[in-house]
C-alpha positions in Angstrom: -17.4 -20.5 56.5 -19.2 -23.7 57.2 -16.5 -26.4 55.7 -17.5 -29.7 55.3 -14.7 -31.8 53.6 -15.4 -34.7 50.7 -13.4 -36.8 48.3 -14.3 -36.2 44.6 -14.1 -38.9 42.3 -14.3 -41.9 45.0 -14.4 -44.5 42.7 -10.9 -43.9 41.5 -9.9 -46.2 44.8 -10.5 -49.1 46.5 -12.7 -49.3 49.9 -9.5 -50.2 52.0 -7.4 -47.4 50.4 -10.5 -44.9 50.9 -10.2 -45.7 54.2 -7.2 -44.9 55.2 -7.5 -41.9 53.1 -10.1 -40.7 55.2 -8.0 -41.2 58.3 -5.1 -39.1 56.9 -7.3 -36.3 55.7 -8.7 -36.0 59.1 -5.5 -35.9 61.0 -4.0 -33.1 58.5 -6.9 -31.0 59.2 -6.7 -31.7 63.0 -3.0 -31.2 63.4 -3.2 -27.9 61.1 -5.8 -26.4 63.3 -8.8 -26.2 60.6 -12.0 -26.3 62.1 -14.7 -28.3 60.0 -18.3 -28.5 60.2 -19.3 -31.2 62.8 -23.0 -32.0 62.7 -24.5 -31.3 66.1 -25.4 -34.1 68.8 -27.0 -32.1 71.2 -30.2 -32.6 69.7 -31.7 -35.8 70.8 -34.0 -36.2 67.4 -30.8 -36.4 65.5 -28.2 -36.9 67.8 -27.7 -40.5 66.8 -27.5 -40.4 62.7 -25.3 -37.2 63.4 -23.1 -39.3 65.2 -22.7 -41.8 63.1 -22.3 -39.5 60.0 -19.6 -37.2 61.9 -17.8 -40.6 61.8 -18.0 -41.1 58.1 -16.2 -37.5 57.4 -15.0 -36.6 55.0 -17.9 -37.8 52.6 -16.5 -39.8 49.3 -18.7 -39.1 46.4 -19.2 -39.8 42.6 -20.7 -37.5 40.4 -22.3 -38.3 36.9 -24.6 -36.6 34.4 -25.4 -39.5 32.4 -28.2 -42.0 33.0 -27.6 -46.0 32.5 -29.8 -48.5 32.7 -29.6 -50.6 35.5 -32.4 -53.2 36.0 -35.6 -52.1 35.0 -34.9 -48.5 35.6 -32.5 -45.5 34.7 -30.0 -43.9 37.6 -27.2 -41.8 37.3 -23.9 -43.7 37.2 -20.5 -43.6 35.8 -20.2 -46.7 33.4 -16.9 -48.7 32.9 -16.1 -51.5 30.9 -15.6 -53.6 34.4 -19.2 -52.6 35.7 -21.4 -49.4 36.8 -20.5 -46.8 39.6 -24.4 -45.6 40.6 -24.3 -42.6 42.3 -27.1 -42.9 44.4 -26.1 -46.2 45.9 -24.8 -46.0 49.3 -22.2 -49.2 49.2 -20.6 -47.2 46.0 -20.5 -44.0 47.6 -21.7 -41.4 50.3 -23.4 -38.9 47.8 -26.8 -39.9 49.5 -25.5 -39.3 53.1 -24.0 -35.9 52.1 -27.7 -34.9 50.8 -29.3 -36.0 53.6 -27.1 -34.5 56.2 -27.1 -31.1 54.2 -30.6 -30.8 53.0 -33.1 -32.8 55.4 -31.2 -33.0 58.8 -29.1 -30.0 59.2 -30.3 -27.3 56.8 -31.5 -25.1 59.7 -28.4 -25.6 61.8 -26.0 -24.2 58.9 -27.8 -21.4 58.8 -27.7 -20.4 62.3 -24.2 -21.1 62.6 -23.8 -18.9 59.6 -25.4 -16.1 61.1 -24.5 -16.6 64.8 -21.1 -17.3 64.5 -19.5 -16.9 61.0 -21.0 -13.8 60.4 -20.5 -12.1 63.6 -17.0 -12.9 63.8 -16.5 -11.4 60.5 -18.6 -8.4 61.5 -16.3 -8.3 64.7 -13.1 -8.2 63.2 -14.4 -5.5 60.7 -15.1 -3.4 63.6 -11.7 -3.9 65.3 -10.1 -3.0 61.9 -12.0 0.1 62.1 -10.8 0.9 65.7 -14.3 -0.1 67.2 -13.1 -2.4 70.6 -14.9 -3.4 73.6 -12.2 -1.5 75.7 -10.0 1.5 75.6 -6.2 0.8 76.0 -6.8 1.2 79.8 -9.2 -2.0 80.0 -11.9 0.6 80.6 -15.3 0.6 78.7 -15.8 3.5 76.3 -18.7 5.0 74.8 -19.3 4.0 71.4 -20.6 7.5 70.4 -17.0 9.0 71.4 -15.6 6.4 69.2 -18.0 7.2 66.5 -16.8 10.6 66.8 -13.3 10.3 66.8 -13.3 7.9 63.9 -15.6 10.6 61.9 -13.5 13.2 62.5 -10.3 10.8 61.2 -12.4 10.2 58.0 -13.3 13.9 57.5 -9.7 14.7 57.7 -8.7 12.0 55.3 -11.4 13.1 53.0 -10.3 16.4 53.0 -6.6 15.3 52.2 -7.6 13.3 49.6 -10.1 15.9 48.0 -7.0 18.6 48.0 -4.6 15.7 46.5 -7.0 15.2 43.9 -7.7 18.9 43.5 -4.1 19.3 43.3 -3.5 16.8 40.6 -6.6 17.5 38.7 -4.7 21.0 38.4 -1.7 19.5 37.7 -3.3 17.9 34.9 -4.7 20.7 33.5 -1.4 22.9 33.6 0.0 19.7 31.8 -2.8 19.7 29.1 -2.7 23.5 28.6 1.4 23.2 28.2 0.6 20.2 25.7 -2.0 22.6 23.7 0.6 25.4 23.4 3.3 23.3 22.4 1.0 21.9 19.6 -0.5 25.0 18.8 3.4 26.4 18.4 4.3 23.7 16.5 1.0 24.0 14.1 2.2 27.7 13.8 5.6 27.0 12.8 4.5 24.4 10.2 2.0 27.0 8.6 4.8 29.7 8.5 7.0 27.2 6.8 4.0 26.1 4.3 3.3 29.9 3.9 7.1 30.2 2.9 7.0 27.4 0.4 3.8 28.5 -1.0 5.2 32.0 -1.6 8.4 30.9 -3.2 6.5 28.6 -5.4 4.4 31.6 -6.3 7.2 33.9 -7.2 9.1 30.9 -9.5 5.7 30.6 -11.1 5.4 34.4 -11.9 9.2 34.5 -13.0 8.0 31.5 -15.6 5.0 33.5 -16.6 6.7 36.6 -17.6 9.8 35.0 -19.1 7.0 33.0 -21.1 5.5 36.4 -22.3 8.7 37.5 -23.4 9.4 34.6 -25.4 5.8 34.7 -27.1 6.3 38.5 -27.8 9.9 38.0 -29.2 8.2 35.2 -31.3 5.5 37.2 -32.6 7.9 39.9 -33.7 10.1 37.8 -35.8 7.1 36.1 -37.0 5.9 39.8 -38.6 9.2 40.5 -39.6 9.7 37.1 -41.6 5.6 37.3 -43.1 6.9 41.1 -44.1 10.0 39.8 -46.1 8.1 36.9 -47.7 5.3 39.1 -48.8 8.0 41.8 -50.2 9.7 38.5 -51.8 6.6 37.5 -53.4 5.6 41.2 -55.1 9.4 41.5 -56.5 9.1 37.6 -57.5 5.5 38.3 -59.4 7.0 41.9 -61.0 10.2 40.3 -62.8 8.3 37.7 -65.2 5.8 40.2 -65.9 8.6 42.7 -67.1 10.5 39.8 -68.8 6.9 38.9 -70.6 6.1 42.7 -71.9 10.1 42.9 -72.9 9.4 39.7 -75.1 5.9 40.9 -76.4 7.2 44.0 -77.6 10.2 42.4 -79.2 7.4 39.9 -81.0 5.5 42.9 -82.3 8.5 44.6 -84.1 9.3 40.9 -85.6 5.7 40.5 -86.7 5.7 44.0 -88.2 8.9 43.4 -90.1 7.6 40.0 -91.3 4.4 41.4 -93.0 6.4 44.0 -95.0 8.5 41.1 -96.4 5.7 39.5 -97.0 4.2 42.4 -99.1 7.1 42.7 -100.8 7.9 39.1 -101.8 4.3 38.3 -102.8 3.8 34.7 -101.0 0.9 33.2 -100.3 0.5 31.0 -96.9 -0.8 27.5 -97.4 -3.6 26.2 -95.2 -2.4 24.7 -92.1 -3.8 23.2 -89.2 -3.4 25.1 -86.2 -3.9 23.3 -82.9 -5.2 25.2 -79.6 -2.5 26.4 -77.2 -1.8 24.7 -74.1 0.4 27.7 -72.2 0.8 28.3 -68.2 2.2 31.5 -69.0 2.9 34.6 -71.2 6.2 33.6 -71.9 5.2 30.0 -73.1 2.4 31.3 -75.3 5.0 33.9 -76.8 7.6 31.2 -77.5 4.4 29.0 -79.3 3.2 31.5 -81.3 7.2 32.2 -82.4 6.7 28.3 -83.6 4.1 29.1 -85.6 5.4 31.6 -87.4 8.6 30.0 -88.0 7.0 26.4 -89.2 4.1 28.2 -91.3 4.6 27.0 -95.3 5.2 30.4 -97.8 4.3 30.1 -101.1 4.3 32.3 -103.7 1.7 34.1 -105.7 0.0 35.4 -102.4 -1.1 39.1 -103.2 
């Protein structure tokens, strides 16, 4: 490429220091063999100005995006407490010189240098890297077609080799993937069998629990039926015993009444008028007792026929 050295932020050093700094930079470039772009002096129209500009290398420039009012107009400048550095003032920096040299004076020469020198040098280096040279090892000129065919065969051989390597890599990848899939399938199958065994064991336990529960329910129902049978028999026996007692007491009361009637006829007594209250009895036995009390408490008087 075309190299044009410049010094940025040139407003940070003084004029004397800047001149010494330019001389030092140019000496360093020459001592290290760095070729920079020299403005052409072979054209009489621009020879004088280019010679002057070559003496100004490297250009000391200052940049700014701010506009500062100087006098009656706005200019691009850098404003400091001690003053203003104008970008387009040649007494402040070399920005105008650089712009004139690149755009107005030497634009065409820069394009020609890039195309005819730098690009051709790059193309030559790339062809030499690919094996294309002007002469063979015996310093004899050779045919470009022969070189092309030779390189073509080499590239085809490398291409086939690369294809074979990629094919082998693909086959290995497929085998690895198949092995991984088979391993995953085996793991899933083992997991399925394990879960299946767990499910069967749980099912067996549930069936056993259900069978035990059914047996307990059947035993409970049998005990319930037996208890209900015993309760019904007890109730029947309990209800028959009071009825038998009531019947015996009733028979005894009838016999006692007959004997009392006979004694009443013989003694000729007269019963007085008594007040009889209604009976409030919950069983035959209580009713019989109440009747006996009434008979005992009755007032008997003589003169009853």
